[in-house]
C-alpha positions as CSV (number, residue, x, y, z in Angstrom):
1,M,0.1,0.2,0.2
2,K,0.9,3.7,-0.2
3,I,2.7,5.4,2.4
4,L,1.7,8.9,2.6
5,I,3.5,11.4,4.3
6,A,0.8,13.6,6.6
7,G,1.9,16.8,6.1
8,Q,1.4,16.8,2.9
9,I,-2.3,15.2,3.1
10,I,-3.0,17.6,5.7
11,L,-1.9,20.7,3.5
12,L,-3.7,19.3,0.4
13,L,-6.9,18.5,2.7
14,F,-6.5,22.6,3.9
15,C,-6.4,23.9,0.2
16,K,-9.2,21.8,-1.0
17,I,-11.7,22.8,1.9
18,H,-11.0,26.3,1.8
19,G,-10.5,26.8,-1.8
20,E,-7.4,28.7,-1.2
21,P,-4.7,28.2,-4.3
22,L,-1.1,27.8,-3.1
23,E,0.8,30.9,-3.1
24,W,2.8,30.8,-6.5
25,W,6.6,29.9,-4.9
26,K,5.2,26.9,-3.0
27,T,4.8,25.0,-6.3
28,M,7.8,27.1,-8.6
29,S,10.2,25.4,-10.7
30,L,13.0,28.1,-9.9
31,Y,15.9,28.9,-12.3
32,Q,19.2,30.0,-10.5
33,I,21.3,32.3,-13.0
34,Y,24.9,33.2,-12.0
35,P,25.0,36.3,-14.3
36,R,28.6,36.5,-14.7
37,S,28.8,32.8,-16.9
38,F,25.1,33.1,-18.5
39,K,25.4,35.6,-21.6
40,D,27.9,38.2,-22.1
41,S,25.9,41.1,-24.4
42,D,29.1,43.3,-24.9
43,G,32.1,41.3,-25.5
44,D,34.2,41.9,-22.5
45,G,34.2,38.6,-21.1
46,V,31.6,38.8,-18.2
47,G,27.9,38.1,-18.2
48,D,25.6,40.9,-17.9
49,L,21.6,42.1,-17.2
50,K,21.4,42.4,-21.1
51,G,22.6,38.8,-21.9
52,I,20.2,37.3,-19.4
53,L,17.3,39.4,-21.2
54,S,18.9,38.1,-24.6
55,K,18.4,34.8,-23.9
56,F,15.5,35.0,-21.8
57,Q,13.3,32.6,-24.3
58,H,15.3,30.0,-22.5
59,V,14.1,30.6,-19.3
60,I,10.3,30.5,-20.8
61,D,11.1,27.4,-22.9
62,S,12.2,25.4,-20.0
63,K,9.4,26.0,-18.2
64,F,10.8,27.7,-15.3
65,D,8.2,29.5,-13.0
66,A,11.0,31.9,-11.5
67,I,14.4,33.5,-11.9
68,W,17.0,33.8,-9.0
69,L,19.9,36.3,-9.8
70,S,23.0,35.3,-7.7
71,S,24.5,38.9,-6.5
72,I,24.6,42.0,-9.1
73,Y,25.3,44.7,-6.4
74,S,27.9,47.5,-6.9
75,S,31.3,45.5,-5.7
76,P,35.1,45.5,-6.1
77,M,34.6,41.8,-6.9
78,K,36.4,40.2,-4.6
79,D,34.0,37.7,-4.0
80,F,32.4,38.4,-7.3
81,G,29.4,40.6,-5.9
82,Y,29.3,38.7,-2.2
83,D,31.2,42.0,-1.4
84,V,28.9,44.8,-1.6
85,T,29.6,48.3,-1.6
86,N,26.1,49.6,-2.3
87,Y,23.0,47.6,-1.6
88,R,20.8,49.7,-3.7
89,G,23.0,49.6,-7.2
90,I,23.6,47.4,-10.0
91,D,27.3,47.0,-10.7
92,P,28.4,48.6,-14.0
93,I,30.0,45.4,-15.2
94,Y,26.4,43.6,-15.5
95,G,24.8,47.0,-16.6
96,T,22.3,49.5,-15.1
97,M,19.3,50.0,-13.0
98,K,17.4,51.0,-16.2
99,D,18.7,47.2,-17.5
100,F,17.6,45.4,-14.6
101,E,14.3,47.1,-14.6
102,N,13.9,46.1,-18.5
103,L,15.1,42.7,-17.1
104,L,12.1,42.7,-14.7
105,N,9.4,43.9,-17.0
106,K,10.1,41.2,-19.6
107,A,10.0,38.6,-17.0
108,H,6.8,39.7,-15.4
109,S,5.3,40.5,-18.6
110,S,6.0,36.5,-19.4
111,S,4.7,35.5,-15.9
112,I,7.6,34.3,-14.6
113,K,9.0,35.9,-10.9
114,V,12.4,37.7,-10.2
115,I,14.4,37.0,-7.0
116,M,17.2,38.9,-5.8
117,D,20.2,37.9,-3.9
118,F,20.2,39.3,-0.5
119,V,23.7,39.8,1.3
120,P,22.9,40.8,4.8
121,N,25.9,39.5,7.0
122,H,28.7,41.4,5.7
123,S,29.5,44.2,3.4
124,S,32.6,45.5,1.3
125,N,35.7,46.9,3.6
126,K,35.3,49.7,0.6
127,H,31.5,50.2,1.7
128,E,31.0,53.5,2.9
129,W,29.5,52.5,6.5
130,F,32.8,50.6,7.0
131,Q,35.2,53.8,6.0
132,K,33.1,55.7,8.0
133,S,33.1,53.4,10.9
134,V,36.9,52.8,10.8
135,K,37.1,56.8,11.6
136,K,34.4,56.2,14.2
137,V,32.1,58.6,12.5
138,E,28.6,58.2,14.1
139,P,26.4,56.8,13.6
140,Y,28.7,54.1,12.0
141,T,31.0,53.7,14.7
142,D,29.2,50.1,15.9
143,Y,27.8,49.5,12.4
144,Y,30.5,46.5,12.4
145,V,32.2,43.9,15.3
146,W,35.0,45.6,16.4
147,H,37.3,44.5,19.6
148,P,40.6,45.6,21.0
149,G,42.0,42.0,21.4
150,K,43.7,40.6,23.8
151,M,47.5,41.0,25.3
152,V,49.4,37.3,25.3
153,N,53.2,37.6,26.6
154,R,53.0,41.7,25.9
155,T,51.8,40.9,21.8
156,R,48.2,41.7,20.8
157,Q,46.5,38.9,19.4
158,P,43.1,38.3,18.1
159,P,40.1,38.0,20.8
160,N,39.7,34.5,20.4
161,N,39.9,31.2,18.1
162,W,37.3,31.8,15.6
163,V,38.6,31.1,12.2
164,N,37.0,32.5,8.6
165,A,34.9,30.0,6.3
166,Y,37.5,31.1,3.6
167,Y,40.8,29.9,6.1
168,G,42.4,32.2,8.6
169,S,41.4,34.0,11.6
170,A,37.7,35.9,11.6
171,W,39.5,38.6,13.0
172,T,41.7,41.4,10.9
173,W,43.8,44.6,12.3
174,N,42.8,47.8,11.5
175,E,45.5,50.4,12.1
176,E,43.9,53.2,11.7
177,R,41.3,52.2,14.5
178,Q,43.7,50.4,16.7
179,A,41.1,47.3,17.0
180,Y,40.2,44.1,15.3
181,Y,36.9,43.5,13.1
182,L,35.1,40.6,12.4
183,H,34.7,38.6,9.5
184,Q,33.1,35.3,9.0
185,F,34.4,35.3,5.1
186,L,37.3,37.6,3.4
187,P,38.9,40.2,5.4
188,E,37.5,42.2,3.0
189,Q,34.1,41.1,3.6
190,P,33.5,42.8,7.5
191,D,30.4,41.6,9.4
192,L,27.5,43.8,10.1
193,N,26.8,44.5,13.7
194,Y,23.1,43.0,14.1
195,R,22.7,44.1,17.8
196,N,23.1,47.8,16.6
197,E,19.4,48.8,15.5
198,K,20.5,51.3,13.1
199,V,22.2,48.5,11.0
200,V,19.0,46.5,10.9
201,E,16.8,49.2,9.9
202,E,19.4,49.6,7.2
203,M,19.2,46.6,6.0
204,K,15.1,46.4,6.3
205,N,15.2,49.5,3.9
206,V,17.4,47.7,1.5
207,L,14.8,45.1,1.1
208,R,11.9,47.7,1.0
209,F,13.9,49.4,-1.8
210,W,14.2,46.3,-3.9
211,L,10.6,45.3,-3.0
212,D,9.4,48.9,-4.1
213,K,11.3,48.0,-7.6
214,G,8.9,44.9,-7.9
215,V,11.3,41.9,-7.1
216,D,9.1,39.1,-5.8
217,G,11.4,38.0,-3.2
218,F,14.8,37.3,-1.9
219,R,17.4,34.5,-1.7
220,V,19.3,35.4,1.7
221,D,23.0,34.7,1.5
222,A,24.7,33.2,4.8
223,V,22.3,33.2,6.8
224,P,23.7,31.3,9.7
225,H,26.6,33.6,10.1
226,L,24.6,36.9,10.9
227,V,24.7,37.0,14.7
228,E,27.5,36.0,17.1
229,A,27.9,35.1,20.6
230,K,28.2,38.6,23.1
231,E,30.9,36.9,25.3
232,L,33.4,36.0,22.3
233,L,34.5,33.0,23.8
234,D,36.9,30.6,21.9
235,E,35.2,27.8,19.9
236,P,35.9,24.2,20.9
237,L,38.1,21.9,18.6
238,T,36.7,19.6,16.2
239,G,39.9,17.5,16.7
240,T,39.6,16.4,12.9
241,T,42.6,19.0,11.7
242,N,45.3,20.6,13.5
243,D,45.4,23.5,10.9
244,S,44.3,26.3,13.1
245,N,43.4,28.5,9.9
246,S,40.9,25.7,8.3
247,Y,37.2,26.4,9.0
248,E,36.9,22.6,10.1
249,Y,39.4,23.3,12.9
250,T,36.5,24.7,15.1
251,V,33.1,23.1,16.2
252,H,31.2,26.6,15.3
253,I,28.8,27.0,18.2
254,Y,29.2,30.7,19.1
255,T,29.6,31.7,15.3
256,T,26.2,30.2,13.6
257,N,22.7,29.7,14.2
258,Q,22.3,32.5,17.5
259,L,18.6,32.8,18.5
260,E,19.1,36.3,17.5
261,T,19.5,35.1,13.7
262,Y,16.5,33.2,13.5
263,E,14.9,36.2,15.2
264,M,16.3,38.9,12.4
265,V,14.8,36.1,10.0
266,R,11.3,36.6,11.5
267,Q,11.8,40.7,11.1
268,W,12.6,40.4,7.6
269,R,9.6,37.9,7.1
270,N,7.5,41.3,8.6
271,V,9.3,43.8,6.2
272,I,8.3,41.3,3.1
273,D,4.9,41.0,4.3
274,E,4.0,44.6,4.1
275,Y,3.7,43.8,0.5
276,K,1.8,40.9,0.6
277,N,-1.4,42.3,-0.4
278,K,0.1,42.9,-4.1
279,S,1.6,39.5,-4.1
280,P,2.9,36.9,-1.9
281,R,6.8,37.5,-1.3
282,V,9.1,34.5,-1.2
283,L,11.9,34.3,1.4
284,M,15.0,31.8,0.8
285,L,17.4,31.3,3.5
286,E,20.9,29.8,2.5
287,I,21.5,27.1,5.4
288,Y,24.1,24.4,5.7
289,G,23.3,23.0,9.0
290,D,22.0,19.9,11.0
291,P,18.1,19.0,10.5
292,K,16.8,20.6,13.5
293,E,18.8,24.2,13.1
294,T,17.7,24.0,9.5
295,M,14.2,23.4,10.2
296,D,13.4,26.1,12.7
297,Y,14.0,28.8,10.4
298,Y,10.6,27.6,8.9
299,C,9.2,28.6,12.3
300,Y,10.8,31.9,12.1
301,G,9.1,33.1,8.9
302,A,11.2,31.7,6.3
303,S,9.4,30.5,3.0
304,F,11.7,27.7,3.6
305,P,15.6,27.2,4.1
306,F,17.3,25.4,1.1
307,N,17.5,22.0,1.5
308,F,21.1,20.9,0.4
309,R,21.1,17.2,0.9
310,F,21.1,16.2,-3.0
311,I,24.5,18.3,-3.1
312,F,26.2,15.9,-0.7
313,T,25.2,12.7,-2.8
314,N,27.6,11.3,-5.7
315,Q,28.2,7.8,-7.4
316,N,27.9,5.8,-4.6
317,T,24.8,7.1,-2.7
318,T,22.0,4.2,-2.7
319,A,18.7,4.0,-3.4
320,E,18.1,3.6,0.8
321,Q,20.2,6.5,1.1
322,Y,18.0,8.8,-1.3
323,R,15.1,7.6,0.3
324,Y,16.5,8.3,3.6
325,L,17.1,11.8,2.9
326,I,13.9,12.4,1.0
327,D,11.8,11.4,3.7
328,E,14.0,12.8,6.4
329,W,13.4,16.2,5.4
330,M,9.4,15.4,4.8
331,D,9.0,14.0,7.6
332,H,10.8,16.7,10.0
333,M,9.3,20.0,8.5
334,P,6.9,21.6,10.5
335,I,3.0,20.9,9.2
336,G,2.2,22.8,6.6
337,S,5.6,23.9,5.5
338,T,6.9,23.8,1.6
339,A,9.6,21.4,0.9
340,N,12.1,22.2,-1.8
341,W,15.1,20.1,-3.5
342,V,18.4,21.5,-4.6
343,A,21.2,19.3,-6.4
344,G,23.5,22.3,-7.6
345,N,24.6,25.8,-7.1
346,H,27.3,27.9,-7.9
347,D,29.4,26.9,-4.8
348,N,29.1,22.9,-5.6
349,T,30.3,20.7,-8.0
350,R,28.1,20.3,-11.0
351,I,25.8,17.5,-10.8
352,V,27.3,15.6,-13.8
353,S,30.4,15.7,-12.2
354,S,29.4,14.1,-9.0
355,H,27.2,11.4,-10.3
356,G,28.1,10.8,-13.9
357,C,26.3,11.7,-17.2
358,D,24.0,8.6,-16.7
359,F,22.2,9.3,-13.3
360,A,22.6,13.1,-13.3
361,P,19.4,13.3,-15.0
362,V,18.0,11.2,-12.6
363,V,19.1,13.2,-9.9
364,T,17.1,16.2,-11.7
365,T,14.1,14.0,-12.0
366,M,13.8,14.1,-8.1
367,V,14.4,17.4,-7.9
368,Q,11.4,18.2,-10.4
369,L,8.9,15.9,-9.4
370,L,9.2,15.9,-5.3
371,P,6.7,17.8,-3.8
372,G,7.6,21.7,-3.2
373,V,9.9,23.9,-4.9
374,A,12.3,22.6,-7.8
375,V,15.8,24.6,-8.1
376,T,17.8,24.3,-11.1
377,Y,21.0,26.0,-11.5
378,N,21.8,27.2,-15.1
379,G,23.7,24.4,-16.7
380,E,22.3,21.6,-15.0
381,E,19.4,21.2,-17.7
382,I,21.9,20.6,-20.3
383,G,24.2,18.5,-18.3
384,M,27.2,20.7,-18.1
385,E,30.0,19.3,-16.3
386,D,32.7,21.0,-14.2
387,T,35.8,22.6,-16.4
388,I,38.8,21.8,-14.4
389,L,41.1,24.8,-14.2
390,S,44.6,25.2,-13.4
391,W,46.0,27.4,-10.4
392,Q,47.0,29.7,-12.8
393,E,43.2,30.1,-14.2
394,T,42.0,30.0,-11.2
395,K,39.5,33.2,-9.8
396,D,37.7,32.1,-6.7
397,S,38.7,34.0,-3.7
398,Q,38.4,31.0,-1.5
399,A,40.8,29.2,-3.5
400,C,43.4,31.9,-4.1
401,R,43.5,32.2,0.0
402,V,44.4,28.6,0.8
403,G,47.4,28.5,-2.1
404,E,48.5,26.2,-4.7
405,K,48.7,23.0,-3.0
406,L,45.0,23.1,-1.7
407,F,43.1,25.1,-4.2
408,S,41.5,22.5,-5.8
409,S,39.9,21.2,-2.9
410,V,38.2,24.0,-2.3
411,T,37.7,26.0,-5.8
412,R,34.1,27.0,-6.8
413,D,35.1,28.4,-10.2
414,P,34.7,24.7,-12.1
415,A,30.9,25.1,-11.7
416,R,31.0,28.5,-12.6
417,T,32.2,28.7,-16.0
418,P,30.3,29.8,-18.8
419,F,26.9,28.6,-20.1
420,Q,27.3,26.6,-23.3
421,W,24.6,27.7,-25.7
422,D,26.3,26.4,-29.1
423,S,29.4,25.7,-30.3
424,S,30.9,29.1,-31.7
425,V,33.5,30.8,-30.1
426,S,33.2,30.8,-26.2
427,A,30.4,28.7,-26.5
428,G,28.2,31.5,-27.8
429,F,28.6,32.9,-24.2
430,S,30.5,35.7,-25.9
431,T,32.2,37.2,-28.7
432,N,35.6,37.2,-26.5
433,P,37.6,34.2,-27.2
434,K,38.7,34.6,-23.6
435,P,35.9,35.4,-21.1
436,W,36.6,35.4,-17.4
437,L,36.5,31.9,-17.1
438,R,37.6,29.5,-19.8
439,V,34.6,27.6,-21.1
440,H,34.8,23.8,-20.8
441,E,36.5,21.7,-23.8
442,N,33.3,19.7,-24.4
443,Y,31.2,22.8,-25.4
444,K,31.3,21.8,-29.3
445,K,29.2,18.6,-28.1
446,I,27.5,19.8,-24.9
447,N,25.7,22.5,-25.8
448,L,22.0,23.9,-25.9
449,A,21.9,24.5,-29.7
450,A,22.9,20.8,-30.8
451,Q,20.9,19.5,-27.8
452,K,17.6,21.4,-29.3
453,A,18.4,20.0,-32.9
454,V,18.1,16.2,-32.3
455,D,15.1,14.1,-31.5
456,K,16.5,13.0,-27.9
457,S,18.6,14.9,-25.6
458,Y,19.5,15.7,-22.2
459,Y,17.7,19.0,-22.5
460,K,14.7,17.5,-24.1
461,S,14.4,15.2,-21.6
462,F,14.5,18.0,-19.3
463,V,11.8,19.9,-20.5
464,K,9.4,16.6,-20.5
465,V,9.9,16.2,-17.0
466,T,9.5,20.1,-16.1
467,N,6.2,20.0,-18.1
468,L,5.0,17.6,-15.5
469,R,5.3,19.9,-12.6
470,K,2.4,21.9,-14.2
471,L,0.3,19.2,-13.6
472,P,-2.1,19.5,-10.4
473,V,-0.9,16.0,-9.6
474,I,2.7,17.2,-9.1
475,K,1.6,21.1,-8.0
476,I,-0.4,19.7,-4.9
477,G,-0.4,15.7,-5.1
478,S,0.6,13.8,-1.9
479,F,3.6,12.0,-1.6
480,G,4.6,8.4,-0.7
481,S,7.9,6.0,-1.2
482,M,9.0,2.8,-0.8
483,M,11.7,0.5,-1.4
484,L,11.0,-2.1,-4.3
485,S,14.6,-3.7,-3.6
486,D,18.1,-2.9,-1.9
487,N,18.7,-0.8,-5.3
488,V,15.4,0.4,-6.4
489,F,13.0,2.8,-4.7
490,A,10.0,4.6,-5.9
491,F,7.7,7.4,-5.2
492,S,4.3,8.6,-5.9
493,R,2.5,11.8,-6.8
494,D,-1.6,11.6,-6.2
495,L,-4.3,13.5,-6.3
496,N,-8.5,12.4,-6.7
497,G,-9.4,13.2,-9.8
498,E,-5.9,12.9,-11.6
499,K,-3.9,10.1,-12.9
500,S,-1.0,9.3,-10.5
501,I,2.5,9.4,-11.2
502,Y,5.0,7.0,-10.0
503,V,8.8,7.5,-10.3
504,V,11.0,4.4,-10.0
505,I,14.5,4.8,-9.2
506,N,17.4,2.2,-9.9
507,A,20.4,3.8,-8.2
508,G,22.2,0.8,-8.8
509,Y,24.9,-0.7,-11.6
510,E,22.8,-3.6,-12.5
511,A,19.3,-3.8,-14.3
512,E,16.1,-4.9,-12.0
513,T,12.8,-6.4,-12.7
514,V,10.8,-5.1,-9.9
515,D,7.1,-5.2,-8.9
516,L,5.4,-1.8,-8.7
517,K,2.1,-3.4,-7.2
518,K,4.0,-3.8,-4.0
519,Y,3.6,-0.3,-3.9
520,D,-0.1,-0.1,-4.9
521,D,-1.9,-2.9,-4.7
522,T,-4.4,-1.6,-7.0
523,L,-2.0,-1.1,-9.9
524,D,-2.2,-3.9,-12.9
525,K,-0.5,-1.8,-15.4
526,V,1.2,1.5,-16.2
527,K,1.9,3.6,-19.0
528,L,5.5,4.9,-19.5
529,Y,5.8,8.6,-19.5
530,T,9.5,8.6,-20.1
531,A,12.8,7.1,-18.9
532,L,15.9,8.8,-17.9
533,P,18.9,8.8,-19.3
534,V,17.7,8.2,-23.0
535,F,17.5,4.7,-23.6
536,K,17.2,3.2,-27.0
537,D,15.3,0.0,-26.1
538,V,12.8,2.0,-24.0
539,K,9.7,3.6,-26.1
540,D,7.7,6.3,-24.5
541,G,3.8,5.5,-24.0
542,E,4.3,1.9,-23.7
543,I,2.1,-0.1,-21.4
544,M,3.4,-2.2,-19.1
545,E,2.7,-5.0,-16.6
546,S,3.2,-3.3,-12.9
547,Q,4.4,-6.8,-11.5
548,K,7.2,-7.2,-14.0
549,L,8.9,-3.8,-14.5
550,H,12.1,-3.7,-16.2
551,V,14.5,-0.9,-15.1
552,N,17.6,-0.5,-16.5
553,A,20.7,0.4,-14.1
554,R,21.3,4.0,-13.1
555,S,17.9,5.6,-14.3
556,A,14.5,6.6,-13.6
557,Y,11.5,5.6,-14.9
558,I,8.5,7.6,-14.8
559,F,5.2,6.3,-15.0
560,T,1.1,7.0,-15.2
561,A,-1.5,5.0,-13.8
562,V,-3.5,3.2,-16.5
563,D,-7.3,3.7,-16.4
């Protein structure tokens, strides 16, 4: 029999009884665009807003409901836009405010929402606030976290052993102010002080500025780091490394997920709700943490914290482990909350590189057909791979800090290389033959134009799956899952009056014959919607006996019930 998740049933019943449609974001297919690498319109080798606008038909064709733009704020680009000098300005490398408004208007006229990055934890050290804070110009004196340090054997040292996420002490000495300032990322990214009410109001007004522009919500960067414990105590050691500069050196109990951070999220929700009469707005949080720390953000007003479980899977992840990761999230969400699924982003290895070209579309299928929000990082829809770059080619600030011996273990550049549009110069990304990051050498075979030109391709399979997201059974249907064998599991989406959808996934390396009737004892025959990856011996639309389903290795089969 089908095993259903209680929260999904309750949410579905609530909507049916009250006749209330789900808010748009609760069922969205979200496309993350990394602007530097999406499309360059002016030949300088860096992507920009006009480039995104010129390729917007791709967003429409791929059936996305919303786009999320990684940071495009004014910035010295020490961390490629995540070191902000003006939270109300567009960096000239990406274009102008008018370019942004044109993109926003195009998206809205196409019924597609636009979500902005919000970078509240830190600014650039070139920001006017920080420059004035150094000089103790009011009211900016305490806009950042300052400390005189401690004296050890007549030597001034940082106040504690806190480590920044990009390698090294989280404290940097400022000679002019004669004090250390806190930075949980680069020294060029000083942390803002959220115990200062003026800072709190400044950042709320940043949200209002973009909401007034008409943006549909925010993805909030680095949320767990927002507030630190007052006492500035040393953090306990993990015991896993002797490198005191490594972020893995300490357990971050005083620098992440403090109660005041959750409260700040609640206040941002209140700001966003000031605009809800015009249209619901979404608040998505970047959270890497344990299940409880992550789930608690739902309770403080987040639309959802990102679910990064799939990002940390790979070719060795078993069917049982996938099922556990799915059910764990579904079971631990507060009742009535919205799930979300993320398998890749600009900070992590691309799916094809971590799972192989055969299983990558299977992971993407799970992302698209599980309940709630599906997040796609640009390039995943065509099966782009990581581009292996040398130390000399490295641009990522995190990788540059650890040096040539360690850079390859932390660099984020491989997943940020330009989108592969076609087989022309620089994969159609730019007229410049030397874009900011080198294009993958496989671009003449792996590109959007080539995949659109053939009957079956990675991209066409992706769109076939995203088309299913338009069906009510996927948007609001209930969810259940079951192991069919050691290597095969299945999940279903069900809704009264609609044909059920069954997804059977073989994570093993051998073909198997499984009995789907064990999952649903009323199911005698099923119709194959499609199988991924593309198999020559599998035909879409074929009617099959549910008790004798042959499923190839490393594959996903999508079935519908037969009347």
